[in-house]
GUVO-800736 format. One record per residue: residue number from 0; residue in three letters; chain; y negated, x, z of N, C-alpha, C, O in turn. Coordinates in steps of 0.02 Angstrom, whole numbers, plus 50000, padded with zeros to 5 digits. Last residue first. Example, Ala and Ser with C-alpha at 12.3 -4.5 7.8 and 13.67 -1.06 7.14 Angstrom:
BEGIN
+-----+-----+----+-------+-------+-------+-------+-------+-------+-------+-------+-------+-------+-------+-------+
|   i |  aa | ch |   n_Y |   n_X |   n_Z |  ca_Y |  ca_X |  ca_Z |   c_Y |   c_X |   c_Z |   o_Y |   o_X |   o_Z |
+-----+-----+----+-------+-------+-------+-------+-------+-------+-------+-------+-------+-------+-------+-------+
|   1 | SER |  A | 50112 | 50642 | 50354 | 50053 | 50684 | 50357 | 49998 | 50645 | 50394 | 49943 | 50670 | 50402 |
|   0 | ALA |  A | 50284 | 50660 | 50390 | 50225 | 50615 | 50390 | 50165 | 50660 | 50390 | 50166 | 50712 | 50423 |
+-----+-----+----+-------+-------+-------+-------+-------+-------+-------+-------+-------+-------+-------+-------+
***
This chain:
BEGIN
+-----+-----+----+-------+-------+-------+-------+-------+-------+-------+-------+-------+-------+-------+-------+
|   i |  aa | ch |   n_Y |   n_X |   n_Z |  ca_Y |  ca_X |  ca_Z |   c_Y |   c_X |   c_Z |   o_Y |   o_X |   o_Z |
+-----+-----+----+-------+-------+-------+-------+-------+-------+-------+-------+-------+-------+-------+-------+
|  66 | PRO |  A | 49983 | 48876 | 49041 | 49922 | 48882 | 49000 | 49936 | 48875 | 48926 | 49890 | 48879 | 48885 |
|  65 | ARG |  A | 50077 | 48752 | 49124 | 50078 | 48813 | 49084 | 50015 | 48818 | 49043 | 49994 | 48768 | 49012 |
|  64 | THR |  A | 50062 | 48696 | 49291 | 50055 | 48685 | 49219 | 50052 | 48751 | 49183 | 50027 | 48801 | 49210 |
|  63 | ARG |  A | 50155 | 48652 | 49431 | 50121 | 48705 | 49394 | 50119 | 48687 | 49320 | 50169 | 48665 | 49291 |
|  62 | ILE |  A | 50232 | 48559 | 49495 | 50163 | 48539 | 49477 | 50126 | 48592 | 49437 | 50071 | 48579 | 49412 |
|  61 | ALA |  A | 50356 | 48624 | 49511 | 50352 | 48560 | 49476 | 50282 | 48542 | 49455 | 50272 | 48512 | 49401 |
|  60 | PHE |  A | 50326 | 48739 | 49586 | 50353 | 48745 | 49519 | 50343 | 48680 | 49479 | 50325 | 48682 | 49421 |
|  59 | SER |  A | 50284 | 48679 | 49706 | 50239 | 48723 | 49669 | 50262 | 48730 | 49597 | 50221 | 48729 | 49551 |
|  58 | ARG |  A | 50402 | 48613 | 49744 | 50341 | 48575 | 49729 | 50292 | 48616 | 49687 | 50263 | 48591 | 49639 |
|  57 | VAL |  A | 50485 | 48724 | 49765 | 50502 | 48674 | 49714 | 50441 | 48633 | 49695 | 50430 | 48620 | 49636 |
|  56 | ALA |  A | 50417 | 48790 | 49869 | 50430 | 48824 | 49806 | 50445 | 48774 | 49750 | 50421 | 48782 | 49694 |
|  55 | ALA |  A | 50417 | 48693 | 49972 | 50353 | 48718 | 49945 | 50364 | 48751 | 49877 | 50323 | 48741 | 49831 |
|  54 | ASN |  A | 50556 | 48682 | 49995 | 50516 | 48624 | 49973 | 50450 | 48646 | 49941 | 50431 | 48619 | 49890 |
|  53 | PHE |  A | 50582 | 48815 | 50039 | 50616 | 48787 | 49980 | 50575 | 48729 | 49952 | 50562 | 48726 | 49892 |
|  52 | ARG |  A | 50506 | 48822 | 50156 | 50491 | 48867 | 50100 | 50521 | 48841 | 50035 | 50490 | 48845 | 49982 |
|  51 | ALA |  A | 50573 | 48722 | 50232 | 50501 | 48716 | 50217 | 50481 | 48761 | 50158 | 50444 | 48739 | 50114 |
|  50 | LEU |  A | 50701 | 48778 | 50236 | 50691 | 48712 | 50206 | 50617 | 48702 | 50187 | 50602 | 48677 | 50133 |
|  49 | ASN |  A | 50679 | 48896 | 50307 | 50699 | 48900 | 50237 | 50689 | 48833 | 50201 | 50670 | 48832 | 50143 |
|  48 | ASP |  A | 50646 | 48839 | 50432 | 50598 | 48882 | 50397 | 50615 | 48886 | 50323 | 50570 | 48880 | 50281 |
|  47 | GLU |  A | 50764 | 48764 | 50466 | 50698 | 48731 | 50458 | 50648 | 48774 | 50419 | 50612 | 48747 | 50376 |
|  46 | GLY |  A | 50917 | 48791 | 50376 | 50869 | 48808 | 50429 | 50801 | 48778 | 50414 | 50782 | 48769 | 50356 |
|  45 | ASP |  A | 50949 | 48809 | 50209 | 50980 | 48807 | 50275 | 50930 | 48831 | 50327 | 50903 | 48886 | 50322 |
|  44 | TYR |  A | 50916 | 48817 | 50078 | 50875 | 48772 | 50118 | 50902 | 48766 | 50189 | 50881 | 48722 | 50227 |
|  43 | VAL |  A | 51013 | 48888 | 50014 | 50948 | 48921 | 50026 | 50902 | 48880 | 50070 | 50852 | 48905 | 50095 |
|  42 | GLY |  A | 51168 | 48905 | 50039 | 51123 | 48848 | 50046 | 51054 | 48875 | 50065 | 51038 | 48883 | 50124 |
|  41 | HIS |  A | 51208 | 49040 | 50045 | 51213 | 49002 | 49982 | 51169 | 48941 | 49983 | 51136 | 48925 | 49933 |
|  40 | PRO |  A | 51089 | 49100 | 50169 | 51153 | 49102 | 50134 | 51150 | 49063 | 50068 | 51097 | 49054 | 50040 |
|  39 | GLY |  A | 50927 | 49183 | 50176 | 50979 | 49137 | 50198 | 51042 | 49144 | 50156 | 51047 | 49188 | 50114 |
|  38 | ALA |  A | 50785 | 49205 | 50138 | 50823 | 49242 | 50188 | 50876 | 49195 | 50216 | 50871 | 49172 | 50273 |
|  37 | PHE |  A | 50768 | 49181 | 49961 | 50762 | 49156 | 50029 | 50807 | 49197 | 50076 | 50860 | 49220 | 50056 |
|  36 | HIS |  A | 50675 | 49194 | 49813 | 50727 | 49221 | 49856 | 50714 | 49198 | 49927 | 50657 | 49196 | 49950 |
|  35 | ALA |  A | 50644 | 49128 | 49655 | 50627 | 49124 | 49726 | 50687 | 49149 | 49766 | 50744 | 49129 | 49754 |
|  34 | ALA |  A | 50571 | 49138 | 49494 | 50626 | 49156 | 49540 | 50601 | 49153 | 49612 | 50545 | 49174 | 49627 |
|  33 | THR |  A | 50543 | 49067 | 49344 | 50515 | 49072 | 49410 | 50574 | 49083 | 49458 | 50620 | 49043 | 49461 |
|  32 | LEU |  A | 50525 | 49104 | 49175 | 50570 | 49105 | 49233 | 50530 | 49111 | 49297 | 50488 | 49156 | 49304 |
|  31 | GLN |  A | 50444 | 49123 | 49069 | 50470 | 49056 | 49078 | 50516 | 49050 | 49139 | 50542 | 48996 | 49153 |
|  30 | ASP |  A | 50415 | 49256 | 49063 | 50359 | 49211 | 49075 | 50381 | 49138 | 49083 | 50340 | 49095 | 49101 |
|  29 | ALA |  A | 50539 | 49314 | 49033 | 50512 | 49322 | 49101 | 50454 | 49273 | 49115 | 50445 | 49252 | 49171 |
|  28 | PRO |  A | 50660 | 49223 | 48942 | 50595 | 49257 | 48944 | 50565 | 49258 | 49014 | 50566 | 49207 | 49049 |
|  27 | VAL |  A | 50828 | 49259 | 48951 | 50778 | 49211 | 48974 | 50711 | 49247 | 48979 | 50705 | 49297 | 49015 |
|  26 | GLY |  A | 50937 | 49336 | 48903 | 50873 | 49336 | 48869 | 50824 | 49282 | 48889 | 50783 | 49261 | 48849 |
|  25 | VAL |  A | 51053 | 49365 | 48964 | 51055 | 49311 | 48914 | 50988 | 49301 | 48880 | 50982 | 49261 | 48833 |
|  24 | GLN |  A | 51013 | 49466 | 49054 | 51058 | 49482 | 48998 | 51060 | 49427 | 48945 | 51069 | 49443 | 48886 |
|  23 | ASP |  A | 50935 | 49399 | 49148 | 50905 | 49450 | 49106 | 50947 | 49465 | 49045 | 50921 | 49475 | 48990 |
|  22 | LEU |  A | 51034 | 49318 | 49205 | 50977 | 49287 | 49172 | 50941 | 49337 | 49126 | 50919 | 49318 | 49072 |
|  21 | ILE |  A | 51115 | 49420 | 49261 | 51141 | 49377 | 49207 | 51084 | 49343 | 49170 | 51086 | 49340 | 49108 |
|  20 | TYR |  A | 51028 | 49470 | 49358 | 51053 | 49514 | 49305 | 51078 | 49472 | 49246 | 51064 | 49488 | 49189 |
|  19 | ARG |  A | 51018 | 49360 | 49443 | 50959 | 49383 | 49407 | 50979 | 49428 | 49348 | 50949 | 49425 | 49295 |
|  18 | GLY |  A | 51149 | 49357 | 49493 | 51122 | 49301 | 49455 | 51062 | 49321 | 49413 | 51055 | 49302 | 49355 |
|  17 | ALA |  A | 51148 | 49477 | 49561 | 51197 | 49467 | 49507 | 51174 | 49410 | 49463 | 51178 | 49414 | 49402 |
|  16 | TYR |  A | 51055 | 49460 | 49660 | 51037 | 49503 | 49605 | 51088 | 49501 | 49548 | 51073 | 49521 | 49492 |
|  15 | ALA |  A | 51122 | 49366 | 49747 | 51056 | 49354 | 49717 | 51043 | 49397 | 49655 | 51022 | 49371 | 49603 |
|  14 | PRO |  A | 51293 | 49320 | 49731 | 51241 | 49368 | 49753 | 51176 | 49361 | 49713 | 51178 | 49351 | 49652 |
|  13 | THR |  A | 51375 | 49192 | 49770 | 51338 | 49209 | 49709 | 51281 | 49256 | 49729 | 51225 | 49232 | 49742 |
|  12 | THR |  A | 51440 | 49213 | 49895 | 51472 | 49178 | 49840 | 51441 | 49196 | 49773 | 51475 | 49214 | 49726 |
|  11 | LEU |  A | 51359 | 49268 | 49989 | 51417 | 49308 | 49967 | 51452 | 49277 | 49907 | 51490 | 49310 | 49873 |
|  10 | ASP |  A | 51194 | 49276 | 50020 | 51243 | 49234 | 49987 | 51300 | 49278 | 49961 | 51290 | 49320 | 49917 |
|   9 | TYR |  A | 51080 | 49326 | 50078 | 51144 | 49337 | 50112 | 51200 | 49293 | 50083 | 51247 | 49276 | 50119 |
|   8 | TYR |  A | 50971 | 49288 | 50001 | 50986 | 49359 | 50007 | 51055 | 49372 | 50036 | 51086 | 49423 | 50021 |
|   7 | GLY |  A | 50991 | 49153 | 49890 | 50988 | 49176 | 49959 | 51008 | 49250 | 49963 | 51056 | 49271 | 49930 |
|   6 | ALA |  A | 50889 | 49099 | 49753 | 50949 | 49131 | 49781 | 50937 | 49150 | 49853 | 50880 | 49163 | 49874 |
|   5 | MET |  A | 50836 | 49005 | 49610 | 50829 | 49027 | 49679 | 50894 | 49055 | 49704 | 50948 | 49038 | 49679 |
|   4 | TRP |  A | 50740 | 48968 | 49468 | 50802 | 48997 | 49494 | 50790 | 49021 | 49565 | 50740 | 49054 | 49579 |
|   3 | PHE |  A | 50679 | 48868 | 49347 | 50669 | 48885 | 49417 | 50737 | 48908 | 49445 | 50785 | 48869 | 49444 |
|   2 | LEU |  A | 50616 | 48881 | 49186 | 50676 | 48884 | 49228 | 50657 | 48905 | 49298 | 50622 | 48956 | 49307 |
|   1 | ARG |  A | 50542 | 48784 | 49055 | 50537 | 48831 | 49111 | 50600 | 48826 | 49153 | 50633 | 48774 | 49154 |
|   0 | MET |  A | 50524 | 48773 | 48880 | 50558 | 48752 | 48940 | 50549 | 48806 | 48993 | 50549 | 48866 | 48978 |
+-----+-----+----+-------+-------+-------+-------+-------+-------+-------+-------+-------+-------+-------+-------+
***
């Protein structure tokens, strides 16, 4: 199973690196984790630029095949 995780740099509710720390602590293998950070708040798709980056990141993750 693969995991796609995203976070906003300016998210005060769930800080980006706190979430990443938890994923590391529970043992999610690095080769199965795709992380994306966005210059935005909790709603990482807020704003036209972030929405375009968000859509591209999700599409890229969804169509990527594992070797």
